[in-house]
Structure formats: structure tokens, C-alpha cells
C-alpha positions in Angstrom: 3.1 26.4 24.4 2.0 23.9 21.9 4.4 21.2 21.0 4.2 21.9 17.3 5.6 25.4 17.8 8.2 24.1 20.2 9.4 21.7 17.6 10.4 24.6 15.3 13.0 25.8 17.7 16.7 25.3 17.2 17.3 23.9 20.8 14.8 21.1 20.1 16.4 20.2 16.8 19.7 20.2 18.5 18.3 17.9 21.2 17.0 15.5 18.5 20.4 15.5 16.9 22.0 14.5 20.1 19.4 11.8 20.7 19.3 10.2 17.3 22.5 11.2 15.5 22.9 10.8 11.8 22.3 7.0 12.1 18.6 7.7 12.6 16.2 5.6 10.6 12.4 6.1 10.6 10.2 3.1 11.3 10.2 0.6 8.5 6.5 -0.1 9.0 3.7 2.1 10.3 0.3 0.6 11.0 -2.6 2.9 12.1 -5.8 1.2 13.3 -8.8 3.4 13.6 -12.0 2.3 15.4 -14.4 4.7 13.7 -16.6 6.3 16.4 -14.8 4.4 19.2 -14.7 6.1 22.6 -13.4 4.6 25.8 -16.9 3.5 26.8 -17.2 1.5 23.6 -14.1 -0.5 24.6 -15.4 -1.0 28.1 -18.8 -2.2 27.0 -17.2 -4.8 24.7 -14.7 -5.8 27.5 -17.5 -6.3 30.0 -19.7 -8.4 27.7 -17.0 -10.5 26.1 -14.6 -10.9 29.1 -16.4 -9.8 32.2 -13.7 -7.4 33.2 -12.3 -4.1 31.8 -8.8 -3.2 30.4 -8.1 -6.6 28.9 -7.3 -5.6 25.3 -3.6 -5.9 24.3 -3.6 -2.3 23.1 -4.8 -1.1 26.5 -1.4 -2.3 27.8 0.7 -0.5 25.2 3.5 1.6 26.6 2.0 4.8 25.2 -1.6 5.4 26.5 -3.0 8.9 25.9 -6.2 10.6 24.8 -6.9 12.5 21.6 -9.1 15.5 20.8 -10.9 15.4 17.5 -12.5 18.9 16.9 -12.5 20.1 13.3 -12.0 23.4 11.5 -15.0 25.3 10.2 -16.0 27.7 7.5 -18.7 30.2 8.5 -19.9 33.7 7.5 -17.4 35.0 10.0 -14.5 33.3 8.2 -12.4 30.1 8.4 -11.0 29.0 11.7 -10.2 26.0 13.9 -12.5 24.9 16.7 -11.3 23.8 20.1 -11.9 21.5 23.1 -12.4 23.0 26.6 -11.8 20.4 29.4 -13.7 22.3 32.1 -16.8 22.8 30.0 -16.7 19.3 28.6 -17.3 17.9 32.1 -19.6 20.6 33.5 -21.9 21.2 30.6 -23.5 17.9 29.4 -24.6 19.4 26.0 -21.2 20.9 25.2 -19.7 17.8 23.6 -22.5 17.7 21.0 -21.7 21.1 19.6 -20.0 21.1 16.2 -18.2 17.8 16.4 -16.0 16.5 13.6 -17.2 14.0 11.0 -14.9 11.3 9.8 -13.7 13.2 6.7 -11.8 16.0 8.5 -10.8 13.6 11.2 -9.2 11.3 8.8 -7.6 14.2 6.9 -6.2 15.5 10.2 -4.7 12.1 11.1 -3.3 11.8 7.6 -2.1 15.3 6.8 -1.6 17.1 10.1 -4.1 19.8 9.3 -7.5 20.6 10.8 -10.2 21.2 8.1 -13.9 21.5 7.5 -16.5 18.8 7.8 -16.7 16.8 4.6 -13.2 17.6 3.4 -11.1 14.8 2.0 -7.5 15.9 2.0 -8.4 19.5 1.4 -7.5 22.5 3.6 -9.7 25.2 4.9 -8.6 27.2 1.9 -9.7 24.2 -0.3 -6.2 23.5 -1.5 -4.7 20.0 -1.6 -2.9 18.8 1.6 0.0 16.4 1.7 -0.9 13.0 3.0 1.5 11.2 5.3 1.3 8.3 2.8 2.6 10.5 0.0 5.7 11.2 2.1 6.0 7.5 2.9 5.9 6.7 -0.8 8.7 9.2 -1.5 10.7 7.3 1.1 10.2 4.0 -0.7 7.4 2.6 1.4 4.3 0.7 0.1 0.9 2.0 1.3 -2.5 0.7 1.8 -6.0 1.0 3.4 -8.4 -1.5 4.7 -11.9 -0.9 6.0 -15.1 -2.7 7.0 -17.3 -0.1 5.3 -17.2 1.2 1.7 -13.7 1.6 0.4 -14.3 5.2 -0.8 -15.9 6.3 2.5 -14.4 9.1 4.5 -11.7 7.4 6.5 -9.9 5.3 3.8 -10.4 8.2 1.3 -8.9 10.6 3.9 -5.6 8.9 3.6 -5.4 8.8 -0.2 -7.7 11.2 -2.1 -8.3 14.9 -2.4 -11.9 16.0 -2.8 -14.0 18.9 -1.7 -16.7 16.6 -0.2 -16.8 13.1 1.1 -20.0 12.3 -0.6 -18.5 12.4 -4.0 -17.9 8.6 -3.7 -17.4 7.9 -7.4 -14.9 10.6 -7.9 -13.0 9.6 -4.8 -13.0 5.9 -5.8 -11.6 6.9 -9.2 -8.8 8.9 -7.5 -8.0 6.0 -5.3 -7.9 3.5 -8.2 -5.6 5.9 -10.2 -3.3 6.5 -7.2 0.0 5.0 -6.4 -1.5 3.1 -3.4 -0.6 -0.6 -3.3 -3.6 -2.0 -1.3 -7.2 -0.9 -1.2 -9.7 -3.2 0.6 -13.2 -2.4 1.6 -16.9 -2.9 1.0 -19.0 -1.4 -1.7 -19.5 -4.3 -4.1 -21.9 -3.2 -6.9 -23.6 -6.5 -7.3 -24.5 -7.4 -3.7 -26.7 -5.9 -1.0 -26.1 -5.4 2.7 -27.0 -9.0 3.4 -24.5 -10.3 0.9 -27.2 -11.3 -1.6 -27.0 -10.6 -5.3 -29.1 -7.7 -6.6 -30.8 -7.2 -9.9 -29.6 -3.6 -10.4 -26.0 -2.9 -9.7 -24.8 0.1 -7.7 -21.3 1.3 -8.8 -20.9 4.5 -6.8 -18.4 3.2 -4.3 -16.1 1.6 -6.9 -15.9 4.6 -9.3 -18.8 3.7 -11.7 -19.3 0.8 -14.2 -16.4 1.7 -16.4 -13.9 1.7 -13.6 -15.4 -1.5 -12.2 -14.8 -3.2 -15.5 -11.3 -1.8 -15.6 -10.6 -3.3 -12.2 -11.8 -6.7 -13.4 -9.4 -6.4 -16.3 -6.3 -5.7 -14.1 -6.3 -1.9 -14.7 -3.3 0.0 -13.2 -1.7 -3.3 -12.0 -4.6 -4.1 -9.6 -5.4 -7.6 -8.8 -9.1 -7.7 -7.9 -10.4 -10.2 -5.3 -14.0 -10.6 -4.3 -14.8 -13.9 -2.7 -14.2 -15.0 0.9 -12.0 -17.8 -0.4 -9.8 -15.3 -2.4 -9.3 -13.2 0.7 -8.4 -16.2 2.8 -5.8 -17.2 0.2 -4.2 -13.7 0.2 -4.3 -13.8 4.0 -2.0 -16.9 3.9 0.3 -15.8 1.0 0.4 -12.7 -1.2 0.0 -13.4 -4.9 0.4 -9.8 -6.3 2.1 -6.5 -5.6 -1.1 -4.5 -5.9 -4.3 -5.8 -4.3 -7.8 -4.4 -4.7 -10.3 -6.3 -2.5 -14.1 -5.8 -2.5 -16.0 -8.4 -0.5 -19.4 -9.4 -1.8 -21.5 -7.1 0.3 -22.6 -3.5 -0.1 -22.1 -1.2 2.9 -20.6 -3.1 5.9 -19.2 -6.6 6.5 -21.8 -7.5 9.1 -23.4 -4.5 10.8 -26.0 -3.9 8.0 -27.2 -7.5 7.8 -30.9 -8.4 8.1 -32.6 -9.5 11.3 -33.4 -7.8 14.6 -31.2 -4.8 14.6 -31.5 -4.4 18.4 -30.8 -8.1 19.1 -28.2 -9.2 21.6 -24.6 -9.6 20.3 -24.2 -12.6 17.9 -27.9 -13.5 18.2 -28.5 -12.8 14.4 -26.3 -15.2 12.3 -23.4 -13.6 10.5 -23.2 -13.4 6.7 -21.1 -16.4 5.9 -19.9 -15.3 2.5 -17.7 -12.4 3.5 -14.3 -12.2 5.3 -13.7 -10.6 8.6 -11.5 -7.6 9.3 -8.7 -9.8 10.5 -8.6 -11.7 7.2 -8.6 -8.6 5.2 -5.9 -7.1 7.3 -3.7 -10.1 6.8 -4.2 -9.9 3.1 -3.0 -6.3 3.1 -0.1 -7.0 5.4 1.2 -9.9 3.3 0.9 -7.9 0.1 2.6 -4.8 1.5 5.4 -6.8 3.2 6.8 -7.8 -0.1 8.5 -4.4 -0.2 11.8 -4.7 1.6 11.8 -1.0 2.4 8.6 -1.3 4.4 5.0 0.0 4.3 2.4 2.2 5.9 -1.1 0.8 6.4 -4.4 2.2 7.7 -7.0 -0.4 9.0 -10.4 0.9 9.9 -13.2 -0.8 12.0 -15.7 1.5 10.3 -19.0 0.1 11.4 -18.4 0.8 15.1 -19.6 4.2 14.0 -22.6 2.9 12.2 -23.7 0.9 15.2 -23.2 4.0 17.3 -25.4 6.2 15.0 -28.2 3.6 15.2 -27.7 3.1 19.0 -27.4 -0.7 18.4 -25.9 -2.1 21.6 -25.6 -5.7 20.3 -24.0 -4.8 17.0 -21.7 -2.3 18.8 -20.3 -5.3 20.7 -20.0 -7.3 17.5 -18.1 -4.5 15.7 -15.8 -3.9 18.7 -15.1 -7.7 18.8 -14.2 -7.7 15.1 -11.9 -4.7 15.5 -10.3 -6.0 18.7 -9.6 -9.4 17.0 -8.1 -7.5 14.0 -5.7 -5.6 16.4 -4.7 -8.9 18.0 -4.1 -10.4 14.5 -1.9 -7.4 13.6 0.1 -7.7 16.8 0.7 -11.4 16.1 1.7 -10.6 12.6 4.2 -8.0 13.8 5.8 -10.4 16.3 6.0 -13.2 13.7 7.0 -11.3 10.6 8.6 -8.1 11.9 9.4 -6.8 15.3 8.7 -3.8 17.6 12.1 -2.4 16.8 11.2 -1.6 13.2 7.4 -1.4 13.3 5.1 1.3 14.9 1.5 0.4 15.7 -1.1 3.0 16.6 -4.6 2.2 17.8 -7.0 5.1 18.1 -10.4 6.6 16.9 -11.4 9.4 14.6 -14.2 10.6 17.0 -16.8 9.2 19.4 -20.3 8.3 18.3 -23.4 7.9 20.4 -22.3 9.8 23.5 -22.2 6.7 25.7 -22.2 7.2 29.5 -23.2 5.3 32.5 -27.0 4.7 33.2 -27.6 8.1 34.9 -29.1 11.0 32.9 -27.0 14.1 32.2 -23.8 12.8 33.8 -20.8 12.1 31.5 -18.3 11.7 34.3 -17.0 8.0 34.3 -16.2 8.3 38.0 -19.6 9.6 39.2 -21.6 7.7 36.5 -19.6 4.6 35.5 -20.8 1.9 33.1 -22.1 -1.0 35.2 -20.6 -4.4 34.6 -23.2 -7.2 34.7 -20.7 -9.9 34.0 -19.6 -11.9 31.0 -22.2 -12.5 28.4 -24.5 -9.8 29.7 -24.8 -6.3 28.3 -23.6 -3.8 30.9 -25.9 -0.9 32.1 -25.2 2.2 30.1 -27.0 5.0 28.2 -26.9 6.2 24.7 -27.2 10.0 24.8 -26.9 10.9 21.1 -27.3 9.5 17.6 -24.4 11.4 16.1 -20.7 12.3 16.8 -19.4 14.2 19.8 -16.2 16.0 20.6 -15.4 13.6 23.5 -11.7 12.8 23.8 -10.9 9.4 22.3 -8.3 6.9 23.4 -4.9 6.8 21.7 -2.4 3.9 22.1 1.0 3.3 20.5 3.7 0.7 20.6 6.9 0.1 18.7 9.6 2.1 17.1 9.6 5.8 18.3 6.1 5.4 19.9 7.3 7.8 22.6 7.4 10.6 20.1 3.7 11.1 20.7 4.3 11.9 24.4 6.1 15.1 23.2 2.8 16.3 21.8 0.7 15.4 24.8 1.1 18.8 26.4 -2.6 19.5 27.2 -4.3 18.1 30.2 -7.9 17.0 30.7 -9.6 17.1 34.1 -10.8 13.5 33.8 -8.7 11.8 31.0 -5.3 13.3 31.7 -2.8 14.2 29.0 -3.9 14.3 25.5 -2.8 15.2 21.9 -5.0 16.5 19.1 -5.6 14.3 16.0 -3.6 16.5 13.6 -0.5 15.9 15.8 -0.5 12.2 14.8 0.4 13.1 11.2 2.8 15.8 12.3 4.7 13.3 14.5 4.8 10.8 11.7 6.0 13.4 9.2 8.6 14.5 11.6 9.9 10.9 11.9 10.0 10.4 8.2 11.5 13.8 7.4 14.0 13.9 10.3 17.1 13.5 8.2 16.0 16.4 6.0 15.5 18.6 9.0 18.9 17.8 10.4 20.6 18.4 7.0 18.6 21.7 6.5 17.9 23.1 10.0 16.5 26.3 8.5 13.4 24.3 7.3 10.3 25.5 9.0 8.5 22.6 10.5 5.2 23.9 9.2 6.5 23.1 5.7 6.2 19.4 6.6 2.4 19.9 6.8 
């Protein structure tokens, strides 16, 4: 029996009442960090290259360590329905994981709303109706909200936590929705006046920021936004917030570093970084400081978006770079929590929206990490591994959580994989969070059907 159905039962609600009583309070702060395209092998490769050993990241030691399935819903001539993940087939049929994987839009929507939906959907159901984002509930509870990404701000993952649109490629429409929303922080790439190497262009491209009219509105402080663009401005906000609403667009087009010029297949850090843009840690601190001005708390999504882009291009060196940037951002967030908050009031989740690149050990047609492991060649040397795809897969991705009520996710981990062990599905992340934030309403009105929270 799936946990989401079990939760609707009266005995379970009674159990919750006994456990939490009426003194229950949801987490003050919720931070979700998403490594776009990040599978377990991506973490291992970075660990081997940067540290020489595996399982060294702080999040790999979190008290909640699970896996997560990422399959989407679909719309076909036969109708609208949700796909699935079959453990036995995943490890016996090498091609199975390539079949109908999710893209980032329905994955982000699932993590944000608790509903599976079709590829390309931003906050829309299989019936193309608007879904309720977890952030919208957090807003009702007095929290501030924000998104940070290392790719364009109106791309699928940040958009999937704020906007509602039939297709992810409607960047200008999505950006306009985000600008008009009640969100307090939006930080991401997409600067109209710079290219992927951080150099000024002769012809501006406004798609990612809502068009020229909205860009000019942002520069004029529209809707209360404070627009920052330079590396120095980001560094100032990372030290101390100067406004209640922050809109940050670093001076680069698509990604912070992954799209820069030079040998795209070079070893990690061999091609000099663009010096005029902030890193993900700096942008994350700017967001945290801004949101933390709200005494009632906040909810924040931080995305290492270009892990996915390096995966699509099968760029081993830039994969390590993007993983390094994401890992450092996680460590920055952990340090911020321990200095400015605590684990008794803040919940931190580290996961992925899907896997990209189908990374395995060096053998062909063997995706089992026990029979075909990634080979560690020592610190500073790329391990031996194989790219098997240039797109997404339905591989299970890692899920880590620490902080207030992190154990709630274990309730949903009622499915078992032959290799990875217990796992949840991505829509259950939002269902759990909505449960935490609506718990008092459920107790006061036990006749409420839990599905209503979705």
C-alpha cells in the first residue's frame, strides 16, 4: 500500500496526534537543493577526482539517506496516465532506463506540487489545470519564498516552483509570471546583454527575463524588486541583505561557468573561469540573507542546474566543476544554518530532479554499480567510467534530508529497489512538505481528504 493512501486513514491521523499534539509547529525554514541531472555516479566521480575517496560530502552523512524515482506522467492517444519504475527491469534490461524519462519541468512540478504531470509542464496537471505549489502554501503560512539557479532563472526547475504554464519553453511568459508573483527572491542567469562567456553583446536577448519591457521595469524597481547584476553586488548581498525583495541576474547568458569558451572536453578547472560572475554559494547566501529577514521563516529552492548541461554534452571535466560548485553551495548552506538558525527549526533537503548521461562503470551494457563500479584513479585524476546516453534516464536519484521532521520522508519510502534499497517518488517530497505545513488543519478537520492538499 502506498504511503500517500495510508496517510488518509484515521488511525494514522490519530497516531500523528499522539506524536505531535496540538503544540506542533512546522519547520520555520525549508531549503531544497536540487542537483539537476545528478545521479549517484555524478557524486562519486566528483568525490574521486576532488578528494580521492567516495562518500565524503556532508549531505552523504545526513540522517535520512534514501533514493527517489523520477518518472513523469504522460499524455498519449490512449489517454493521460502516470508512468512507473520497475526495479527488476531497471537492472536486467540496460535500455529500460532510457524509455520515456522525465524532463526537468514535470520533475520540478512534482517536487513542488505533489503531482506527476507531462513532459514540459510547469505547474500544470495532466488535465492542464493549475496545481498548488508548496511555496504557495508556505506563503499562506507567512513564510518568504525564493529560488536560486546557476542556469536561466525562467528555466524549468526554478519556474516549476513558482509559475504555471503549459510548456517550459515559453520563457518570456514564465519570467513575467515570476516577476509578477509574490516570490521574494529570484536569482539566476539569463542576462540579456551578455553571452555565455560573460562578454557584452551587440544585440540583447530578453527572453529569459520577460522581454525588454519587463527588463526595464526590473531596472526601475518594479513590484518592489531590487535588481542586482554585478559580481560585487552579489557579494555585498551575501554579506548583508539590503532589501526585502531581491532579483539577481549575473552578467552571463545561460550558465555561470559550464557554457564558457575553451576546450569543452578539457580536464576539470583547466579552462579559466569567467571572473565576472558569482558562484552558486555567493548567490545562495544572498538569497538566505534576504529571506531570513522574515521572522516567520522562509522556503528556498537552490539549483545546481548545469550539472544537467554537462551531462547532456558528456563533458567529464565540466561535470566535475559543476558538482564542485554545487557541493560547495551545500556546505555553504549547512554552515549558514548552523550559524544563523539550527537543525531544530530548519529542514534541508538535497536531491536531484533526474539523472542525465546514464553514467556507469567502464564496462559496456552493465549498469550495476557492484558488478561494474566506477574506478577510482586517485585525487586529481578522472576516474574510469562510461557515458551511455546524452539525455535523461529514469534511474533512481539520491535523496538526503536533515533537520526538523526530516524523518517524515521515511514514512513514504515504502518501495524497495534491488540495488538502491528503499526509495520514495519525487511527488512525495511535496506531499510530505504539504502535510507538515497543513498538519494543524488536518487535526482540526480530520474529515479533510489528504488528496485535497495536493
